[in-house]
Structure formats: C-alpha cells, structure tokens
N, C-alpha and C positions, 0 to 999 in steps of 0.2 A: 793730826797729820797730813801734809799734805803729800801727792804722787810722787813729787820729786824726794821727799824725805823717805819717803816709805820704800821708793826704788834702792836707794843708798842702804836704808837698813837691810833689806835684801841681799844686795852684794855682800857687805859686809859679813852679814849672818852664813853666806856661802862659803864667803872664804875665811872664817874663823875656822871651820873643820875642813878644810883643804877640799873647796870644790874645785874643779876643772873645768877650764876654760867657759868662764862665768862672761857672758855677752847679755848687757842690757840693751834693749831695744826700745826705742819712745816709737809707740804705734799710734799717740794720739791723731797722726792727719791721715790714718786707714782705717782705723775702725771706733766706733762708739764705745765699744765695749771696754774697754780698758784701754789706760795711758802709759804702761811700761808691759814689756813681755822681757822677762830674764829666764835664759837657759844655761844650766850647767850640767856638768857630768860627774858621775860618782864612778868609782872604781869596781863598787861590786854593787847588789841590792842593797846590801847592808847599809853602806857607804851612802847608797842613793835613799835610803829610809832615812836613815839619820841627820842628812843635809835638809829634807824637808821638816824632820821636827824641828831643829834649831831654828828653821826660818819661821815656822810657827809658833813656837815658844817665845823669839822675839818680837816678833811681830805682837802676840798676844799682850805684852809687857808694854809695850807701847801704846795699846790699845786699839788696836786690830786684830780682829778676830775671825780667822777663816771663814767663806764662806760655803766655802768646801773642799774635801782632797779628794781627787781621784788617780786611782791605780796602786793604792797602796797594797792591795793583794800580792801582786806579781814584782813589783819594785823595780821593772824594767825603765819605766817612764811615767813619772808621779807628777798629778798637775796640782797644784797648789793656787786657789784662785782668792786672791785678797781683795777683788773689786777693780780698785787702783792698777795693779798690779798682777798678770799671769804668772806663775812660775813654773817654769818647766823643769826637771831633773831628771837625768836619764842615762841608760849606760851607754858607752862609747858606740857601739852597734847602733843602738837604735836612733842616738843622735843623728849617726853620718848618714843612715837611712833617710830619716826625714827631712834633716835640713832646714828646720824654722828658720833659722838665722837667714838664709837666704831666700825662703819664701817669701817672710816677713820683710824684706829690704828690697824686692822689688818696684819698683814703681807704679804707675797707672799702665793699664795697658793700653795699646794705640786702638785708635776708633777703625774697627777693620772695615766698616761699611764706607770710611773716608777714603783709605787707601785705595780699595778697590775701582774706585772712580776713574 
C-alpha cells in the first residue's frame, strides 16, 4: 500500500468514528521523515484513544503495522507512527495550543543573511 492509499485509509478510519477537524497535510517536500501528517481531534480522552485504536486496527488489517504509539497514557495528544504517515489525535485545547497545521503549512524561511544586505 502506497502512502497516498494509507493516508486515505487513515482519514476514513478517523471519520468512521466521528473524528473532528480531520486535516491531511502532504509534507513530502518538507521532511524526509514521513509523507503525510494527519491531524484530528477527539471530544474526550476516551474518544482520542478510540480514534487511535481504530486507525491502528484498520492499518494492521491492510498490512501496515504501527511503528509506535506515543501519549496513550494521558490521551490528550496521541501520536501514531505508520512510517509513511504520522497521525496526531488531540483534544481540542491541545490542538489549538500547538497548532500543528499552521506549523507544517509554513513555507521555507527566508534567508535572513540575504535580506540584511
């Protein structure tokens, strides 16, 4: 399964159990670490956990085992690493504070040395 199909599977899995504000960011031109970052919100810690579990289950069924899952203990922000896609599921207040969508949609920083001349 290529990264495009994996990203679609993730979005569908999040949508299946009412993930909120699902955003898929293509970051292939920004980092060699992954192809997609997918961000979604859950309404409670239990919902965040259920969203991550559903994505992990659907990915495993498609032959993509998660490399790791971080943040399950607190469940305010859980990161699921599927190699070609990183899935961030957060409570709304945490998502608003870190604003990953804005961070990863910024273009390259200007060359400060060149602008000071």
